[in-house]
GURO-326268 format. One record per atom (N, C-alpha, C): residue number from 0; atom name; x, y, z. Coordinates in Angstrom, 1 decimal. Atoms other than C-alpha are relative to their C-alpha. Layout:
REM residues N
SITE  pos  site      px      py      pz
SITE  NUM    CA       X       Y       Z
...
***
This chain:
REM residues 197
SITE  pos  site      px      py      pz
SITE    0     N     0.8    -0.3     1.7
SITE    0    CA    99.9   149.7    23.5
SITE    0     C     0.9     0.4    -0.8
SITE    1     N    -2.1    -0.1     1.0
SITE    1    CA   103.9   150.8    21.6
SITE    1     C     0.2    -1.5    -0.6
SITE    2     N     0.3     1.7     0.6
SITE    2    CA   103.8   146.5    21.5
SITE    2     C    -1.2    -0.6    -0.5
SITE    3     N     1.2     0.9     0.8
SITE    3    CA   100.5   145.5    20.1
SITE    3     C     0.0     1.5    -1.1
SITE    4     N    -0.2    -0.4     1.6
SITE    4    CA   100.7   148.6    17.5
SITE    4     C     1.3    -0.8    -0.9
SITE    5     N    -0.4     0.4     0.3
SITE    5    CA   103.8   147.2    16.7
SITE    5     C    -0.1    -0.9    -0.1
SITE    6     N    -0.2     1.5     0.8
SITE    6    CA   103.3   143.8    16.4
SITE    6     C    -1.5    -0.3    -0.5
SITE    7     N     1.1     0.4     0.9
SITE    7    CA    99.5   144.1    15.1
SITE    7     C     0.3     0.6    -1.3
SITE    8     N    -0.2    -1.3     1.0
SITE    8    CA   101.1   146.7    11.8
SITE    8     C     1.6    -0.4    -0.5
SITE    9     N    -1.3     0.2     0.6
SITE    9    CA   104.3   145.1    11.7
SITE    9     C     0.0    -0.5    -1.5
SITE   10     N    -0.1     0.5     1.6
SITE   10    CA   105.6   145.1     7.8
SITE   10     C    -1.3     0.5    -0.6
SITE   11     N     1.4     0.1     1.0
SITE   11    CA   101.9   146.6     6.4
SITE   11     C     0.8     2.0     0.3
SITE   12     N     0.3    -1.6    -0.4
SITE   12    CA   103.1   150.3     6.5
SITE   12     C    -0.7     0.5     0.2
SITE   13     N     1.0    -0.8    -1.6
SITE   13    CA   102.4   151.4     9.5
SITE   13     C     1.4     0.5     0.7
SITE   14     N    -1.2    -0.9    -0.8
SITE   14    CA   105.2   154.0    11.7
SITE   14     C    -0.2    -0.1     1.1
SITE   15     N    -0.8     0.1    -1.9
SITE   15    CA   105.6   153.8    15.7
SITE   15     C     0.2     1.0     0.4
SITE   16     N    -1.8    -1.1    -1.4
SITE   16    CA   107.0   157.0    17.4
SITE   16     C    -0.6     0.3     1.2
SITE   17     N    -0.1    -0.5    -1.0
SITE   17    CA   106.8   157.9    20.5
SITE   17     C     0.8     0.8     0.9
SITE   18     N    -0.9    -0.5    -0.8
SITE   18    CA   107.6   159.8    23.4
SITE   18     C    -0.3    -0.1     1.4
SITE   19     N     0.3     0.1    -1.5
SITE   19    CA   108.2   159.5    27.3
SITE   19     C     0.4     1.4     0.7
SITE   20     N    -1.3    -1.1    -0.3
SITE   20    CA   108.1   162.6    28.7
SITE   20     C     0.3    -0.5     1.8
SITE   21     N    -0.3     0.0    -0.8
SITE   21    CA   109.7   163.0    32.4
SITE   21     C     0.3     0.9     0.6
SITE   22     N     0.4    -2.1    -0.9
SITE   22    CA   109.1   165.8    35.1
SITE   22     C     2.0    -0.2     0.4
SITE   23     N    -1.4     0.0     0.0
SITE   23    CA   112.9   164.3    35.9
SITE   23     C     1.5     1.5    -0.9
SITE   24     N    -0.8    -0.4     0.8
SITE   24    CA   113.9   166.1    32.7
SITE   24     C    -0.2     0.9    -0.4
SITE   25     N     1.1    -0.9     0.6
SITE   25    CA   111.7   168.7    32.4
SITE   25     C     1.2     1.2    -0.9
SITE   26     N    -1.0    -0.7     0.8
SITE   26    CA   114.9   170.7    31.6
SITE   26     C     0.5    -0.1    -1.6
SITE   27     N    -0.6     0.5     1.7
SITE   27    CA   115.6   169.2    28.3
SITE   27     C    -2.0    -0.7    -1.1
SITE   28     N     1.4     0.7     0.7
SITE   28    CA   111.9   168.4    27.4
SITE   28     C    -0.7     2.0    -0.8
SITE   29     N     0.4    -0.6     1.0
SITE   29    CA   110.2   170.8    24.6
SITE   29     C    -0.3    -0.3    -1.1
SITE   30     N     0.6     0.1     1.4
SITE   30    CA   108.3   171.1    21.8
SITE   30     C     0.8    -0.5    -1.0
SITE   31     N    -1.3     0.8     1.7
SITE   31    CA   111.3   170.7    19.6
SITE   31     C     0.3    -1.4     0.6
SITE   32     N    -0.8     1.9    -0.3
SITE   32    CA   112.8   168.0    21.1
SITE   32     C    -1.0    -0.6    -0.3
SITE   33     N     1.0     1.3     0.2
SITE   33    CA   109.6   166.0    20.9
SITE   33     C    -0.2    -0.4    -1.0
SITE   34     N     0.1    -0.1     2.1
SITE   34    CA   109.4   166.7    17.5
SITE   34     C     1.1    -0.7    -0.9
SITE   35     N    -1.4     0.5     0.6
SITE   35    CA   112.7   165.3    16.9
SITE   35     C    -0.6    -1.4     0.2
SITE   36     N     0.7     1.4    -0.3
SITE   36    CA   111.9   162.9    18.7
SITE   36     C    -0.2    -1.5    -0.6
SITE   37     N     0.8     0.2     1.0
SITE   37    CA   109.0   161.5    16.9
SITE   37     C     1.1    -0.5    -1.0
SITE   38     N    -0.1    -0.1     1.2
SITE   38    CA   110.9   162.5    13.7
SITE   38     C     1.2    -1.0     0.3
SITE   39     N    -0.7     1.2    -0.1
SITE   39    CA   114.1   160.5    14.6
SITE   39     C    -0.6    -1.5    -0.3
SITE   40     N     0.4     1.6     0.1
SITE   40    CA   112.3   157.2    14.6
SITE   40     C    -1.0     0.2    -0.9
SITE   41     N     0.1     0.4     1.1
SITE   41    CA   110.2   158.1    11.7
SITE   41     C     0.7    -0.8    -1.4
SITE   42     N    -0.2    -0.1     0.9
SITE   42    CA   112.1   159.0     9.9
SITE   42     C     1.3    -1.4    -0.4
SITE   43     N    -0.2     1.7     0.1
SITE   43    CA   114.1   155.3    10.5
SITE   43     C    -0.1    -0.9    -0.5
SITE   44     N     0.1     0.6     0.8
SITE   44    CA   112.2   153.7     9.2
SITE   44     C    -0.8     0.1    -1.8
SITE   45     N     0.7    -0.6     1.8
SITE   45    CA   111.6   155.2     5.6
SITE   45     C     0.4    -0.7    -0.8
SITE   46     N    -0.5     0.1     1.0
SITE   46    CA   114.4   153.6     4.5
SITE   46     C     1.0     0.6    -1.0
SITE   47     N    -0.6    -0.7     0.7
SITE   47    CA   116.3   156.1     2.1
SITE   47     C    -0.4     1.3     1.0
SITE   48     N     0.3    -1.4    -0.4
SITE   48    CA   116.2   159.5     3.8
SITE   48     C    -0.3     0.4    -1.1
SITE   49     N     0.1    -1.0     1.0
SITE   49    CA   114.1   161.4     2.2
SITE   49     C     0.8     1.4    -0.2
SITE   50     N    -1.0    -1.1     0.0
SITE   50    CA   116.7   164.3     0.1
SITE   50     C    -0.6     1.5     0.8
SITE   51     N     0.5    -1.5    -0.2
SITE   51    CA   114.7   167.0     1.4
SITE   51     C     0.0    -0.3     1.8
SITE   52     N     0.1     0.4    -0.9
SITE   52    CA   114.8   165.8     4.6
SITE   52     C     2.3     0.1     1.0
SITE   53     N    -0.7     0.1     0.3
SITE   53    CA   118.2   164.9     4.9
SITE   53     C     1.4     1.8    -0.3
SITE   54     N    -0.2    -1.1     0.1
SITE   54    CA   119.5   168.5     2.9
SITE   54     C    -0.1     0.9     0.7
SITE   55     N     1.3    -1.1    -1.0
SITE   55    CA   117.5   170.8     6.1
SITE   55     C     1.5    -0.4     1.3
SITE   56     N    -1.0     0.2    -0.7
SITE   56    CA   120.1   168.2     8.5
SITE   56     C     1.5     0.7    -0.1
SITE   57     N    -1.4    -0.3     1.0
SITE   57    CA   122.9   169.1     6.5
SITE   57     C     0.6     2.2    -0.1
SITE   58     N    -0.2    -1.5    -0.6
SITE   58    CA   122.7   172.7     6.7
SITE   58     C    -0.5     0.8     1.1
SITE   59     N    -0.2    -0.2    -1.2
SITE   59    CA   121.5   173.2    10.3
SITE   59     C     1.3    -0.2     0.7
SITE   60     N    -1.8     0.4    -0.8
SITE   60    CA   125.2   171.3    11.1
SITE   60     C     0.7     1.0    -0.6
SITE   61     N    -1.5    -1.3     0.2
SITE   61    CA   127.1   173.9     8.6
SITE   61     C    -0.5     1.5     0.3
SITE   62     N     0.7    -1.8    -0.3
SITE   62    CA   125.2   176.9    10.3
SITE   62     C     1.7     0.3     1.1
SITE   63     N    -1.0    -0.8    -0.9
SITE   63    CA   128.2   179.1    12.0
SITE   63     C    -0.6    -0.2     1.5
SITE   64     N     0.4    -0.2    -1.0
SITE   64    CA   126.2   179.8    14.9
SITE   64     C    -0.7    -1.9     1.0
SITE   65     N     0.0     1.9    -1.4
SITE   65    CA   125.7   175.6    16.6
SITE   65     C    -1.4     0.3    -0.6
SITE   66     N     1.7     0.5    -0.8
SITE   66    CA   121.7   176.1    15.9
SITE   66     C    -0.5    -0.7    -0.3
SITE   67     N     0.5     1.4     0.5
SITE   67    CA   119.9   173.4    15.5
SITE   67     C    -1.3     0.3    -0.9
SITE   68     N     1.9    -0.4     0.6
SITE   68    CA   116.0   172.9    13.6
SITE   68     C    -0.2     0.6     0.9
SITE   69     N     1.5    -0.5    -0.5
SITE   69    CA   113.5   175.3    14.8
SITE   69     C    -1.0    -1.6    -0.1
SITE   70     N     1.3     1.0    -0.3
SITE   70    CA   110.3   173.8    15.6
SITE   70     C    -0.9     0.2    -1.6
SITE   71     N     0.6    -0.2     1.4
SITE   71    CA   108.7   175.2    12.3
SITE   71     C     0.6    -1.4    -0.9
SITE   72     N     0.2     1.1     1.1
SITE   72    CA   110.8   173.1     9.8
SITE   72     C     0.1    -2.0     0.8
SITE   73     N     0.1     1.8     0.1
SITE   73    CA   111.2   169.5    12.6
SITE   73     C    -1.3     0.0    -0.4
SITE   74     N     1.6     0.6     0.6
SITE   74    CA   107.1   170.1    11.7
SITE   74     C    -0.2    -0.4    -1.0
SITE   75     N    -0.2    -0.3     1.2
SITE   75    CA   107.7   170.6     8.4
SITE   75     C     0.6    -1.3    -0.3
SITE   76     N    -0.2     0.9     0.4
SITE   76    CA   110.1   167.7     7.8
SITE   76     C    -0.7    -1.6     0.9
SITE   77     N     1.5     1.3    -0.4
SITE   77    CA   107.6   165.4    10.1
SITE   77     C    -0.9    -1.0    -0.6
SITE   78     N     0.4    -0.4     0.4
SITE   78    CA   105.3   166.2     8.3
SITE   78     C    -0.3    -0.9    -1.6
SITE   79     N    -0.5     0.9     1.2
SITE   79    CA   106.8   164.7     4.9
SITE   79     C     0.2    -1.2     0.1
SITE   80     N    -0.4     1.6     0.0
SITE   80    CA   108.1   161.8     6.3
SITE   80     C    -1.3    -0.6     0.5
SITE   81     N     1.4     0.5     0.4
SITE   81    CA   104.5   161.0     7.8
SITE   81     C    -0.2    -0.2    -1.3
SITE   82     N     0.3    -0.1     1.1
SITE   82    CA   103.9   161.1     4.4
SITE   82     C    -0.5    -1.0    -0.7
SITE   83     N    -0.8     0.8     0.5
SITE   83    CA   105.6   158.4     3.4
SITE   83     C    -0.5    -1.7     0.3
SITE   84     N     0.1     1.1    -0.3
SITE   84    CA   103.9   155.9     5.3
SITE   84     C    -2.0    -0.3    -0.1
SITE   85     N     1.1     0.3    -0.1
SITE   85    CA   100.4   154.3     4.8
SITE   85     C    -1.2     0.3     1.5
SITE   86     N     0.5    -0.5    -1.2
SITE   86    CA    99.3   155.0     8.5
SITE   86     C     1.1     0.5     1.1
SITE   87     N    -1.0    -0.5    -1.2
SITE   87    CA   101.4   156.4    11.4
SITE   87     C    -0.9     0.1     1.5
SITE   88     N     0.5    -0.7    -1.0
SITE   88    CA   100.5   157.0    14.9
SITE   88     C     1.5     0.5     1.3
SITE   89     N    -0.4    -1.0    -1.2
SITE   89    CA   102.1   158.9    17.6
SITE   89     C    -0.2    -0.1     1.6
SITE   90     N     0.9     0.4    -1.4
SITE   90    CA   101.7   158.2    21.3
SITE   90     C     1.2     0.8     1.0
SITE   91     N    -0.2    -1.1    -0.7
SITE   91    CA   102.5   161.0    23.5
SITE   91     C    -0.1    -0.3     2.0
SITE   92     N     0.6     0.1    -1.2
SITE   92    CA   103.1   159.5    27.0
SITE   92     C     0.3     0.3     1.0
SITE   93     N    -0.1    -0.9    -1.1
SITE   93    CA   102.5   160.7    30.3
SITE   93     C     0.4     2.0    -0.2
SITE   94     N    -0.9    -0.9     0.5
SITE   94    CA   102.3   164.3    28.8
SITE   94     C    -0.2     0.9     1.5
SITE   95     N     0.3    -1.2    -1.3
SITE   95    CA   101.2   165.8    32.7
SITE   95     C     1.0     0.3    -0.1
SITE   96     N    -1.2     0.1     0.1
SITE   96    CA   104.7   164.8    32.9
SITE   96     C     0.7     1.4    -0.7
SITE   97     N    -0.7    -1.7     1.2
SITE   97    CA   105.4   168.0    29.8
SITE   97     C     0.3     1.2     0.9
SITE   98     N    -0.6    -1.0    -0.7
SITE   98    CA   106.8   171.2    31.2
SITE   98     C    -1.6     1.1    -0.2
SITE   99     N     1.5    -0.4     0.3
SITE   99    CA   103.0   173.1    31.4
SITE   99     C     0.1     1.7    -1.2
SITE  100     N    -0.5    -1.1     0.8
SITE  100    CA   105.3   176.3    29.8
SITE  100     C    -0.3    -0.1    -1.5
SITE  101     N    -0.4    -0.2     0.6
SITE  101    CA   106.1   174.2    27.3
SITE  101     C    -1.6    -0.4    -1.6
SITE  102     N     1.6     0.7     0.8
SITE  102    CA   102.4   172.6    26.3
SITE  102     C    -0.9     0.6    -0.9
SITE  103     N     0.7    -1.5     0.9
SITE  103    CA   100.6   175.5    24.4
SITE  103     C     1.1    -0.5    -1.6
SITE  104     N    -1.2    -0.1     2.0
SITE  104    CA   103.2   174.8    21.3
SITE  104     C     0.3    -1.3    -0.4
SITE  105     N     0.1     1.3     0.9
SITE  105    CA   103.2   171.2    21.5
SITE  105     C    -1.3    -0.4    -0.6
SITE  106     N     0.8     0.1     0.4
SITE  106    CA   100.0   171.7    21.2
SITE  106     C     0.3     0.0    -1.4
SITE  107     N     0.6    -0.1     1.6
SITE  107    CA    99.6   173.3    18.2
SITE  107     C     0.7    -0.8    -0.6
SITE  108     N    -0.9     0.8     1.3
SITE  108    CA   102.4   171.5    16.5
SITE  108     C    -0.5    -1.2    -0.2
SITE  109     N     1.2     0.8    -0.7
SITE  109    CA    99.9   168.5    17.4
SITE  109     C    -1.1    -0.1    -1.2
SITE  110     N     0.7    -1.4     0.6
SITE  110    CA    97.2   170.4    15.4
SITE  110     C     0.4    -0.2    -0.8
SITE  111     N    -0.3     0.0     1.2
SITE  111    CA    98.4   171.0    12.6
SITE  111     C     1.2    -1.1    -0.7
SITE  112     N    -0.1     1.4    -0.1
SITE  112    CA   100.2   167.8    12.4
SITE  112     C    -1.5    -0.8    -0.5
SITE  113     N     1.1     0.5     0.0
SITE  113    CA    96.7   166.7    12.5
SITE  113     C    -0.5     0.4    -0.8
SITE  114     N     0.2    -0.1     1.1
SITE  114    CA    95.5   168.5     9.7
SITE  114     C     0.2     0.1    -0.8
SITE  115     N    -1.2     1.0     0.9
SITE  115    CA    98.0   167.7     7.6
SITE  115     C    -0.1    -0.8    -0.7
SITE  116     N    -0.5     1.6     0.3
SITE  116    CA    98.4   164.3     7.7
SITE  116     C    -1.5    -0.9     0.3
SITE  117     N     1.4    -0.1    -1.1
SITE  117    CA    94.8   162.6     7.9
SITE  117     C     0.1    -2.1     0.4
SITE  118     N    -0.6     1.5    -0.7
SITE  118    CA    96.9   159.2     8.3
SITE  118     C     0.8    -0.1     1.5
SITE  119     N    -0.8    -0.2    -2.0
SITE  119    CA    98.2   160.2    12.2
SITE  119     C    -0.8    -0.1     0.3
SITE  120     N     1.3     1.0    -1.4
SITE  120    CA    96.7   158.0    14.6
SITE  120     C     0.7     1.1     1.2
SITE  121     N    -0.7    -0.8    -0.9
SITE  121    CA    97.4   160.7    18.2
SITE  121     C    -0.5    -1.2     0.6
SITE  122     N    -0.4     0.9    -1.1
SITE  122    CA    97.8   158.4    21.4
SITE  122     C     0.2     0.6     1.3
SITE  123     N    -0.7    -1.3    -1.4
SITE  123    CA    98.3   161.0    24.8
SITE  123     C    -1.0    -1.0     1.3
SITE  124     N     0.1     0.6    -1.6
SITE  124    CA    98.5   159.1    28.4
SITE  124     C     0.2     1.1     1.0
SITE  125     N    -0.2    -1.3    -1.1
SITE  125    CA    98.2   161.3    31.6
SITE  125     C    -1.0     0.1     1.0
SITE  126     N     0.8    -0.2    -1.0
SITE  126    CA    96.8   161.8    34.6
SITE  126     C    -0.8     0.6    -0.4
SITE  127     N     1.6     0.0    -0.5
SITE  127    CA    93.0   162.4    34.8
SITE  127     C     0.1     2.3    -0.8
SITE  128     N     0.4    -0.9     0.2
SITE  128    CA    93.1   166.4    34.4
SITE  128     C     1.2     0.7    -1.3
SITE  129     N    -0.3     0.1     1.1
SITE  129    CA    95.2   166.4    31.1
SITE  129     C    -1.5    -0.1    -1.0
SITE  130     N     1.1     0.5     1.2
SITE  130    CA    91.9   165.2    29.5
SITE  130     C    -0.8     1.8     0.0
SITE  131     N     0.6    -1.0     0.3
SITE  131    CA    90.6   169.1    29.7
SITE  131     C     0.8     0.8    -0.8
SITE  132     N    -1.4    -0.8     1.0
SITE  132    CA    93.8   170.1    27.7
SITE  132     C    -0.2    -0.5    -1.7
SITE  133     N     0.4     0.4     1.5
SITE  133    CA    93.2   167.7    24.9
SITE  133     C    -1.2     0.1     0.1
SITE  134     N     1.2    -0.4     0.9
SITE  134    CA    89.5   168.7    24.9
SITE  134     C    -0.1     0.8    -1.0
SITE  135     N    -0.4    -2.0     0.5
SITE  135    CA    90.2   172.9    24.1
SITE  135     C     1.1     0.0    -1.0
SITE  136     N    -1.3     0.0     1.2
SITE  136    CA    93.1   171.8    21.7
SITE  136     C    -1.0    -1.5    -0.8
SITE  137     N     0.4     1.1     0.5
SITE  137    CA    90.9   168.7    20.3
SITE  137     C    -1.3     0.0    -0.5
SITE  138     N     1.3     1.0    -0.2
SITE  138    CA    87.1   169.0    20.4
SITE  138     C    -0.9     0.1    -0.3
SITE  139     N     0.9     1.4     1.1
SITE  139    CA    84.9   166.8    19.2
SITE  139     C     0.8    -1.2    -0.2
SITE  140     N    -0.8     0.5     1.0
SITE  140    CA    87.5   164.9    18.3
SITE  140     C     0.4    -1.3     0.6
SITE  141     N    -0.9     0.9    -0.7
SITE  141    CA    89.8   162.5    20.8
SITE  141     C    -1.1    -1.2     0.3
SITE  142     N     1.2     0.3    -1.3
SITE  142    CA    88.0   159.5    22.2
SITE  142     C     0.8    -0.2     1.4
SITE  143     N    -0.5     0.2    -1.7
SITE  143    CA    89.0   159.5    26.2
SITE  143     C    -0.5    -0.7     0.7
SITE  144     N     0.0     0.5    -0.5
SITE  144    CA    89.7   156.8    27.8
SITE  144     C     0.3    -0.9     1.0
SITE  145     N    -0.5     0.2    -1.2
SITE  145    CA    90.4   156.1    31.6
SITE  145     C     0.8    -1.5    -0.1
SITE  146     N    -0.6     1.6    -0.1
SITE  146    CA    93.5   153.5    31.9
SITE  146     C    -0.1     0.2     1.6
SITE  147     N    -1.0     0.2    -1.6
SITE  147    CA    94.2   152.7    35.7
SITE  147     C    -0.1    -1.2     0.1
SITE  148     N    -1.1     1.5    -0.3
SITE  148    CA    96.3   149.7    37.0
SITE  148     C    -0.6    -0.9     1.2
SITE  149     N     0.3     0.3    -1.2
SITE  149    CA    95.1   147.7    38.3
SITE  149     C     0.7    -1.3     1.5
SITE  150     N    -0.3    -0.4    -0.9
SITE  150    CA    96.0   146.4    41.7
SITE  150     C     1.4    -1.3     0.0
SITE  151     N    -0.7     1.2     0.5
SITE  151    CA    98.3   143.1    40.0
SITE  151     C     1.4     1.0    -0.7
SITE  152     N    -0.5    -1.0     0.8
SITE  152    CA    99.9   145.8    38.1
SITE  152     C     1.4     0.4     0.9
SITE  153     N    -0.5    -0.8    -0.7
SITE  153    CA   100.9   147.9    40.6
SITE  153     C     1.2    -0.9     1.1
SITE  154     N    -0.9     1.2    -0.8
SITE  154    CA   102.5   144.7    42.6
SITE  154     C     1.0    -0.3    -0.9
SITE  155     N    -0.9     0.4     1.0
SITE  155    CA   104.2   143.9    39.6
SITE  155     C     1.4     0.8    -0.1
SITE  156     N    -0.9    -0.9     0.8
SITE  156    CA   106.0   147.1    38.6
SITE  156     C     0.9     0.5     1.6
SITE  157     N    -1.3     0.0    -0.6
SITE  157    CA   107.3   147.3    42.4
SITE  157     C     0.2    -1.4     0.3
SITE  158     N    -0.8     1.0    -0.3
SITE  158    CA   108.0   144.2    42.7
SITE  158     C     1.6    -0.3    -0.5
SITE  159     N    -0.7    -0.7     1.2
SITE  159    CA   109.9   144.8    39.9
SITE  159     C     1.4     1.5     0.3
SITE  160     N    -0.8    -1.1    -0.7
SITE  160    CA   111.7   148.0    41.6
SITE  160     C     0.8    -0.3     1.0
SITE  161     N    -0.8     0.4    -1.8
SITE  161    CA   112.6   146.7    44.8
SITE  161     C     1.2    -1.0    -0.3
SITE  162     N    -0.5     1.3     0.3
SITE  162    CA   114.4   143.4    43.0
SITE  162     C     0.8     0.2    -0.9
SITE  163     N    -1.0    -0.3     0.2
SITE  163    CA   116.7   146.1    41.1
SITE  163     C     0.1     1.1     0.3
SITE  164     N    -0.8    -1.1    -0.8
SITE  164    CA   117.0   148.6    43.6
SITE  164     C     1.7    -0.1     0.3
SITE  165     N    -1.5     0.4    -1.0
SITE  165    CA   120.4   149.4    44.9
SITE  165     C     1.1    -1.0     0.8
SITE  166     N     0.9     0.7    -0.9
SITE  166    CA   119.3   147.6    47.7
SITE  166     C    -0.2    -1.3     0.2
SITE  167     N     0.9     1.4     0.0
SITE  167    CA   118.0   144.5    46.4
SITE  167     C     0.9    -0.7     1.8
SITE  168     N    -1.0     0.7    -0.6
SITE  168    CA   120.8   142.1    48.4
SITE  168     C    -0.7     0.4     1.7
SITE  169     N     0.4    -0.4    -1.9
SITE  169    CA   119.7   144.0    52.3
SITE  169     C    -1.9    -0.4    -0.1
SITE  170     N     0.7     0.4    -0.9
SITE  170    CA   116.1   143.1    51.6
SITE  170     C    -0.6    -1.4    -0.2
SITE  171     N     0.7     1.3    -0.1
SITE  171    CA   114.0   140.5    53.1
SITE  171     C    -1.3    -0.3    -0.5
SITE  172     N     1.6     0.3     1.3
SITE  172    CA   110.7   138.8    52.2
SITE  172     C    -0.1     0.2     0.8
SITE  173     N     0.7    -0.4    -1.0
SITE  173    CA   108.9   139.8    55.8
SITE  173     C     0.1     1.5    -0.9
SITE  174     N     0.3    -2.0     0.9
SITE  174    CA   109.3   143.9    54.6
SITE  174     C     0.3    -0.5    -1.8
SITE  175     N     0.6    -0.2     1.7
SITE  175    CA   109.2   142.9    50.7
SITE  175     C    -0.9    -0.1     0.1
SITE  176     N     1.3     0.3     0.2
SITE  176    CA   105.9   141.5    51.0
SITE  176     C    -0.9     1.7     1.0
SITE  177     N     0.6    -1.7    -0.6
SITE  177    CA   105.3   144.9    53.6
SITE  177     C    -0.5     1.1    -0.9
SITE  178     N    -0.1    -1.2     1.0
SITE  178    CA   106.6   147.0    51.1
SITE  178     C    -1.4    -0.4    -0.6
SITE  179     N     0.8    -0.1     0.6
SITE  179    CA   104.4   146.1    48.9
SITE  179     C    -1.9    -0.6    -0.2
SITE  180     N     1.4     0.4    -0.6
SITE  180    CA   101.5   145.3    50.2
SITE  180     C    -0.2     1.7     0.9
SITE  181     N     0.4    -0.9    -0.1
SITE  181    CA   101.2   148.7    51.8
SITE  181     C     0.0     1.0    -1.0
SITE  182     N    -0.4    -1.2     1.7
SITE  182    CA   102.2   150.2    48.1
SITE  182     C    -0.5    -0.3    -0.7
SITE  183     N     1.5     0.2     0.2
SITE  183    CA    99.2   148.5    47.0
SITE  183     C    -0.8     0.9     0.4
SITE  184     N     0.9    -0.6    -0.5
SITE  184    CA    96.7   149.3    49.1
SITE  184     C     0.6     2.1    -0.3
SITE  185     N    -0.5    -1.1     0.7
SITE  185    CA    98.1   153.0    48.6
SITE  185     C    -0.4     0.5    -1.0
SITE  186     N    -0.1    -1.0     1.1
SITE  186    CA    98.1   153.8    45.2
SITE  186     C    -1.5    -0.2     0.0
SITE  187     N     1.4     0.2     0.2
SITE  187    CA    95.0   151.9    44.2
SITE  187     C    -1.2    -0.1     0.2
SITE  188     N     0.4    -0.5    -1.2
SITE  188    CA    93.1   153.3    46.9
SITE  188     C    -0.3     1.9    -0.7
SITE  189     N     0.7    -1.7     0.8
SITE  189    CA    93.8   157.0    44.6
SITE  189     C    -0.5    -0.4    -1.2
SITE  190     N     0.6     0.4     1.1
SITE  190    CA    93.1   155.3    41.9
SITE  190     C    -1.4    -0.5    -0.4
SITE  191     N     1.1     1.4     0.6
SITE  191    CA    89.9   153.1    42.3
SITE  191     C    -1.4     0.6     1.2
SITE  192     N     1.0    -0.6    -0.6
SITE  192    CA    87.6   155.5    44.8
SITE  192     C    -0.9     0.8    -0.9
SITE  193     N     1.2    -0.6     0.5
SITE  193    CA    84.3   155.4    43.6
SITE  193     C    -0.2     1.2     0.3
SITE  194     N     0.4    -1.0     0.7
SITE  194    CA    82.7   158.2    41.9
SITE  194     C    -1.4     0.1     0.3
SITE  195     N     1.7    -0.2    -0.3
SITE  195    CA    79.3   159.7    43.4
SITE  195     C    -0.2     1.0    -1.4
SITE  196     N     0.6    -0.3     1.3
SITE  196    CA    76.8   161.6    40.7
SITE  196     C    -1.0     0.6     0.4
***
């Protein structure tokens, strides 16, 4: 999705910023860290960094207590930097892996940004249960589309992981074929169960 957005709008006054949530990094993930990552990407594409944003970073660096920018400050700068673009896409991938305790703060920040910036489009991916949170924070607003991996997608991903694994040189073709077949069957079965109404 991100590649498609970048290819489609490259050089047309459109920014694409993304954050990937990873449950392995749950200790370092927060609403502040996520918005700071988005801000960094948006500011990097603007050209000269707006003076207001530069000054805020310099003030934060000059603090004796070593305090970094707070969520509200980052949110304000994010809104300011988004206004430099004709349109901005914010993509948050695997939101279900973002720590549950920090999600309300992230949702509130995203709501505020969307209220302030009519040029922002938000894309979120996550497991199906995230849909209820999206509906709660953005009632009547989002277009929800289920995305399911095909067996080919699963096969290609597992093959790539096996090839780049620490013991790839020990893998024989029979074992590799068995792993690919079994994982593809298990995963696709979890995603492609028929729904009865």
